C-alpha positions as CSV (number, residue, x, y, z in Angstrom):
1,X,89.0,109.3,126.8
2,X,91.0,108.6,123.6
3,X,94.2,106.8,123.6
4,X,96.2,107.7,120.4
5,X,99.3,105.8,119.3
6,X,101.7,107.2,116.8
7,X,103.0,104.1,114.8
8,X,106.4,103.5,113.4
9,X,106.6,103.8,109.6
10,X,107.1,100.4,108.2
11,X,107.1,101.0,104.4
12,X,110.3,100.7,102.4
13,X,112.1,102.9,101.7
14,X,111.9,104.3,105.2
15,X,110.1,107.5,105.7
16,X,111.4,110.0,108.4
17,X,108.1,112.0,108.7
18,X,105.7,111.8,111.6
19,X,102.0,112.8,111.9
20,X,102.9,114.7,115.2
21,X,106.1,116.3,116.6
22,X,107.1,115.6,120.3
23,X,105.9,119.2,121.2
24,X,102.6,118.7,119.3
25,X,101.9,115.6,121.2
26,X,102.3,117.5,124.5
27,X,100.1,120.3,123.1
28,X,97.2,117.8,122.3
29,X,97.3,116.4,125.8
30,X,96.9,119.9,127.1
31,X,94.2,121.0,124.6
32,X,92.1,118.0,124.6
33,X,91.7,116.8,128.3
34,X,91.5,113.1,128.6
35,X,93.6,112.3,125.6
36,X,96.6,110.0,126.0
37,X,99.4,109.6,123.4
38,X,101.7,106.8,123.1
39,X,104.7,106.6,120.5
40,X,106.0,103.3,119.1
41,X,109.9,103.5,119.2
42,X,111.5,103.8,115.8
43,X,115.1,104.0,114.6
44,X,114.4,106.3,111.7
45,X,112.5,109.4,112.4
46,X,113.0,113.1,112.1
47,X,112.4,113.3,115.7
48,X,114.2,110.7,117.9
49,X,112.5,108.7,120.6
50,X,114.3,110.8,123.1
51,X,112.6,113.9,121.9
52,X,109.2,112.3,122.7
53,X,110.3,111.2,126.1
54,X,111.6,114.6,126.9
55,X,108.1,115.8,126.5
56,X,106.6,113.2,128.8
57,X,105.3,111.1,125.9
58,X,105.4,107.4,126.8
59,X,107.2,105.0,124.4
60,X,105.4,101.8,123.8
61,X,106.3,99.0,121.4
62,X,102.9,97.4,121.8
63,X,100.1,99.9,121.0
64,X,97.2,97.4,121.1
65,X,95.7,99.3,124.0
66,X,95.2,102.4,121.9
67,X,91.9,103.2,120.2
68,X,93.3,105.5,117.3
69,X,96.5,104.8,115.5
70,X,98.2,107.4,113.4
71,X,100.9,107.1,110.8
72,X,101.9,108.7,107.6
73,X,102.3,106.1,104.7
74,X,100.6,103.0,104.0
75,X,100.9,100.5,106.9
76,X,102.3,97.1,106.0
77,X,99.7,94.5,106.4
78,X,101.6,92.5,109.1
79,X,101.8,95.6,111.3
80,X,98.1,96.3,111.2
81,X,96.3,95.7,114.6
82,X,92.8,94.3,114.2
83,X,89.7,96.4,115.4
84,X,91.4,99.6,115.6
85,X,90.8,103.1,113.9
86,X,93.7,104.1,111.7
87,X,94.6,107.4,110.0
88,X,97.2,107.3,107.2
89,X,97.5,107.9,103.5
90,X,96.2,104.6,102.1
91,X,96.2,105.3,98.3
92,X,93.1,103.2,97.7
93,X,90.2,105.4,97.0
94,X,91.3,105.7,93.2
95,X,91.5,101.9,93.0
96,X,95.2,101.7,92.9
97,X,96.0,98.2,92.1
98,X,99.2,98.1,94.2
99,X,97.1,98.7,97.4
100,X,94.2,96.2,96.8
101,X,95.6,93.8,99.2
102,X,96.0,96.5,101.9
103,X,92.2,97.5,101.6
104,X,91.3,93.8,101.7
105,X,93.4,93.4,105.0
106,X,91.7,96.4,106.6
107,X,88.3,94.9,105.9
108,X,89.2,91.3,107.1
109,X,90.9,92.7,110.2
110,X,87.8,95.0,110.9
111,X,89.9,98.1,111.0
112,X,88.2,101.6,110.5
113,X,90.4,103.6,108.0
114,X,90.1,107.4,108.0
115,X,92.2,108.4,104.9
116,X,94.0,111.8,105.4
117,X,93.5,112.4,101.6
118,X,89.8,112.4,102.0
119,X,89.5,114.9,104.9
120,X,87.9,117.9,103.5
121,X,85.4,120.7,104.1
122,X,83.6,122.8,101.6
123,X,85.5,121.1,98.9
124,X,89.0,121.8,100.3
125,X,91.4,119.4,101.7
126,X,92.1,119.9,105.3
127,X,95.5,118.3,105.7
128,X,98.3,117.2,103.5
129,X,102.1,117.6,102.6
130,X,101.3,119.6,99.5
131,X,102.8,122.8,100.8
132,X,106.2,121.2,101.5
133,X,106.1,119.4,98.1
134,X,105.9,122.8,96.6
135,X,108.6,124.3,98.8
136,X,111.1,121.4,98.2
137,X,110.2,120.9,94.5
138,X,110.8,124.6,93.7
139,X,114.0,124.7,95.6
140,X,115.1,121.5,93.6
141,X,114.3,123.2,90.5
142,X,116.5,126.2,91.2
143,X,119.1,123.5,92.3
144,X,118.8,122.0,88.9
145,X,119.1,125.4,87.1
146,X,122.2,126.2,89.0
147,X,123.9,122.7,88.4
148,X,122.9,122.7,84.6
149,X,124.4,126.2,83.8
150,X,126.9,126.7,86.6
151,X,125.0,129.9,87.8
152,X,125.2,128.8,91.5
153,X,125.6,125.6,93.6
154,X,122.8,124.9,96.0
155,X,123.1,122.1,98.7
156,X,120.7,119.3,98.3
157,X,117.6,119.9,100.4
158,X,117.8,116.5,102.1
159,X,121.3,117.4,103.4
160,X,119.9,120.7,104.9
161,X,119.0,120.4,108.6
162,X,115.8,122.4,108.1
163,X,113.8,125.1,106.3
164,X,116.2,127.7,107.8
165,X,119.2,126.2,106.2
166,X,117.3,125.9,102.8
167,X,116.7,129.7,103.1
168,X,120.3,130.3,103.7
169,X,121.2,128.4,100.6
170,X,118.8,130.4,98.6
171,X,120.9,133.4,99.2
172,X,123.2,132.1,96.6
173,X,120.6,132.2,93.8
174,X,121.2,134.8,91.1
175,X,119.3,134.8,87.8
176,X,120.4,135.8,84.4
177,X,118.9,139.0,83.0
178,X,115.5,138.5,81.6
179,X,115.1,135.1,83.0
180,X,111.5,134.0,83.0
181,X,109.8,131.1,85.0
182,X,106.3,129.9,84.6
183,X,104.4,128.0,87.2
184,X,101.0,126.1,86.8
185,X,98.6,125.6,89.7
186,X,96.8,127.6,92.3
187,X,96.6,125.1,95.3
188,X,98.8,124.1,98.2
189,X,101.6,122.9,96.2
190,X,101.8,126.2,94.2
191,X,101.6,128.1,97.5
192,X,104.6,126.4,98.7
193,X,106.5,127.1,95.4
194,X,105.6,130.7,95.6
195,X,107.2,130.8,99.2
196,X,110.5,129.9,97.6
197,X,110.1,132.3,94.7
198,X,109.3,135.1,97.4
199,X,112.4,134.3,99.2
200,X,114.7,134.6,96.2
201,X,112.9,138.0,95.5
202,X,111.6,137.1,92.1
203,X,108.6,139.5,91.2
204,X,105.5,138.1,89.5
205,X,103.8,139.4,86.4
206,X,100.4,138.6,84.9
207,X,100.1,135.9,82.3
208,X,99.3,138.5,79.8
209,X,102.4,140.5,80.5
210,X,104.5,137.5,80.6
211,X,103.7,136.6,77.1
212,X,103.2,140.0,75.5
213,X,105.5,142.5,77.2
214,X,109.3,142.9,76.8
215,X,110.6,142.5,80.3
216,X,114.3,143.0,81.2
217,X,114.4,141.6,84.7
218,X,113.9,138.0,86.1
219,X,110.1,137.4,86.6
220,X,107.6,134.6,86.9
221,X,104.0,134.2,86.0
222,X,101.4,131.8,87.9
223,X,99.0,130.2,85.6
224,X,95.5,128.9,86.5
225,X,93.6,126.3,84.4
226,X,92.0,129.2,82.4
227,X,95.5,130.4,81.3
228,X,96.9,127.2,80.0
229,X,93.7,125.7,78.5
230,X,91.2,127.0,75.9
231,X,88.0,125.8,74.3
232,X,88.5,123.9,71.0
233,X,85.6,125.7,69.4
234,X,87.1,129.1,70.4
235,X,84.3,130.1,72.8
236,X,84.9,131.7,76.2
237,X,86.6,129.6,78.9
238,X,84.2,128.3,81.5
239,X,85.9,126.9,84.7
240,X,82.8,124.8,85.7
241,X,82.6,123.3,82.1
242,X,86.4,122.6,82.2
243,X,86.1,120.4,85.3
244,X,82.9,118.8,84.0
245,X,83.9,118.4,80.3
246,X,87.7,118.6,80.0
247,X,87.5,116.8,76.6
248,X,86.1,120.0,75.1
249,X,89.3,121.8,75.8
250,X,93.0,121.8,74.4
251,X,96.3,123.2,75.7
252,X,97.0,126.9,75.4
253,X,100.5,126.6,77.1
254,X,102.9,127.0,74.1
255,X,102.9,130.9,74.2
256,X,104.2,130.4,77.8
257,X,106.6,127.7,76.7
258,X,108.0,129.9,74.1
259,X,108.8,132.8,76.6
260,X,109.9,130.7,79.7
261,X,113.3,129.5,80.6
262,X,112.0,127.2,83.5
263,X,108.8,125.6,84.3
264,X,107.6,124.5,87.7
265,X,104.5,122.3,87.5
266,X,102.3,122.5,90.7
267,X,98.9,121.7,89.1
268,X,96.4,118.9,89.7
269,X,95.8,117.0,86.5
270,X,92.9,114.8,85.5
271,X,93.6,112.2,83.1
272,X,90.6,113.4,80.9
273,X,92.1,116.9,80.7
274,X,94.5,118.1,78.0
275,X,98.2,117.5,78.2
276,X,99.9,120.7,79.1
277,X,102.7,120.1,76.5
278,X,103.2,116.9,74.3
279,X,106.3,115.3,73.0
280,X,105.6,117.0,69.7
281,X,105.4,120.5,71.4
282,X,108.8,119.9,72.9
283,X,110.2,119.5,69.5
284,X,109.1,122.8,68.3
285,X,111.7,125.6,67.7
286,X,109.4,127.8,69.8
287,X,109.7,125.5,72.8
288,X,112.3,127.5,75.0
289,X,112.1,125.8,78.4
290,X,115.4,124.5,79.5
291,X,114.6,123.3,83.2
292,X,111.3,121.6,84.4
293,X,110.6,120.9,88.0
294,X,107.6,118.6,87.9
295,X,106.3,118.6,91.4
296,X,103.0,117.2,90.2
297,X,104.9,114.3,88.7
298,X,102.4,112.4,86.5
299,X,104.4,109.9,84.6
300,X,104.0,109.9,80.8
301,X,101.4,112.4,81.2
302,X,100.7,116.1,80.8
303,X,104.3,117.2,81.1
304,X,105.9,115.3,78.3
305,X,109.4,115.3,79.7
306,X,108.5,113.4,82.8
307,X,109.4,110.0,81.7
308,X,109.8,108.6,85.2
309,X,110.0,109.7,88.7
310,X,113.5,110.6,90.0
311,X,114.7,110.0,93.5
312,X,115.9,112.1,96.4
313,X,119.4,110.7,96.0
314,X,119.4,111.3,92.4
315,X,116.8,114.0,91.6
316,X,117.9,115.1,88.0
317,X,117.8,113.7,84.5
318,X,117.7,114.9,80.9
319,X,115.0,114.7,78.4
320,X,116.1,114.8,74.8
321,X,113.1,116.2,72.8
322,X,114.1,115.1,69.3
323,X,114.4,111.4,70.3
324,X,111.7,111.5,73.1
325,X,114.2,109.8,75.4
326,X,116.1,110.2,78.5
327,X,119.6,111.6,78.3
328,X,122.2,112.7,80.9
329,X,121.2,115.8,82.8
330,X,124.4,117.5,81.7
331,X,123.8,116.9,78.0
332,X,123.5,120.5,76.5
333,X,120.8,119.3,74.1
334,X,118.7,118.0,76.9
335,X,115.9,119.7,79.0
336,X,116.8,119.4,82.6
337,X,114.1,117.5,84.7
338,X,113.4,117.2,88.3
339,X,110.6,114.8,89.1
340,X,111.1,113.5,92.7
341,X,107.8,112.0,93.8
342,X,108.2,112.2,97.6
343,X,109.5,115.7,97.9
344,X,108.4,116.4,101.6
345,X,110.6,113.7,102.7
346,X,113.7,115.9,102.1
347,X,112.6,118.2,104.9
348,X,111.0,115.8,107.3
349,X,111.0,117.9,110.5
350,X,109.4,121.0,108.8
351,X,107.1,119.0,106.8
352,X,105.8,117.0,109.8
353,X,105.4,120.0,112.0
354,X,103.3,121.6,109.2
355,X,101.3,118.6,108.8
356,X,100.9,118.1,112.6
357,X,99.6,121.8,112.8
358,X,96.9,121.1,110.3
359,X,96.1,117.8,112.1
360,X,95.7,119.7,115.4
361,X,93.7,122.6,114.1
362,X,91.6,120.9,111.4
363,X,91.0,117.2,112.3
364,X,91.5,116.5,115.9
365,X,88.6,118.7,117.1
366,X,86.3,116.7,114.8
367,X,88.0,113.2,115.6
368,X,87.9,113.8,119.4
369,X,84.5,115.7,119.6
370,X,82.7,112.5,121.1
371,X,80.1,113.2,118.4
372,X,79.6,111.9,114.8
373,X,81.5,114.4,112.5
374,X,80.7,114.7,108.9
375,X,84.2,115.8,108.1
376,X,85.5,112.3,109.7
377,X,82.6,110.3,108.3
378,X,83.2,111.5,104.8
379,X,86.8,110.3,105.0
380,X,86.1,107.0,106.6
381,X,86.6,104.2,103.9
382,X,86.0,101.2,106.1
383,X,84.3,100.5,109.4
384,X,84.8,98.5,112.6
385,X,82.4,95.9,111.3
386,X,84.6,95.0,108.4
387,X,82.6,96.7,105.7
388,X,83.2,99.4,103.3
389,X,81.3,102.6,104.1
390,X,78.4,103.7,102.0
391,X,80.3,106.5,100.3
392,X,83.1,104.1,99.3
393,X,80.9,101.2,98.4
394,X,82.1,101.7,94.8
395,X,85.5,100.1,95.8
396,X,83.6,96.6,96.3
397,X,84.5,95.4,92.8
398,X,88.2,96.6,93.4
399,X,88.4,94.6,96.5
400,X,86.7,91.4,95.0
401,X,88.9,91.5,91.8
402,X,90.7,88.3,91.3
């Protein structure tokens, strides 16, 4: 019998997302006999305490009787309960310096951490908020377009009640003739962005047609790594080689930047890979892009205009290419930038329900099976004995660093 506790989020700024909605908690109890769920009361959640109580889910401030504790973001050290199994996004497996003390605390408190970001099967992540990052990020890009040029005025996503209201707002969107949008990425984030482009009725064309054909209607092209990178020596692109030896490649994005009015960045980028466009590229007379929605949000990285992350409250700023500096978003000489780095928080109900569905379908059957699961063990960074697991033993020097 498993006792699961849904913890309140303690990180600042507050996050309204939850790993499971009230109805999903009730569904789990029905689908996994013997499982009990308890919810720690919280003042700020997409779903109020009363919604959990209405589904018969007990509210408990003390979750020390639970075996498994689930949250969303990093858990503050003083909120950690020793000798428990936790599931949350820890942001430690890449040796992020700002979470070194968190990993040290997990070890000292003999906590077993299963990191959501590491749950995968056949090389694909099983759970995440990427889809809603794409949905909200693309919506915010259109909001930026409307505000910069006065084409239309969209309500901020975080002021919308839910996805349905977002879709109602999108009915306002009208593009100029021959408007062109380019999107990089093929994963979950890109999939979410494509849902928005489908909602506004924008047709897609091939990367080749985008660059070479004269098109008189608004269209977009979705690019994979083979479209915006090329071998430095001029030989044929090989995807496996690109991921193994990205230093052998260079950007091939400029032909798209010459044609596009707007760019939506949904790619995953490795620091060894080429920049998509540089600050020098942005100074070129051929660089036509006026609005950039950088959902990937790698600061001072592959998208040269992303100087800093923006916020939900103030999502837009301008990038002035000639001086490589930030300007007012409204400045006619600036490129409009949207670089919010916590996009799913703008639609917390929908994002939480989407996340919870993946948790129920892809993770809980493995977690609650009663037998050792490869999926779970591959995502377990620390164990209940206070040790790093073998797969994550490379974090030892990170933990011991002074």
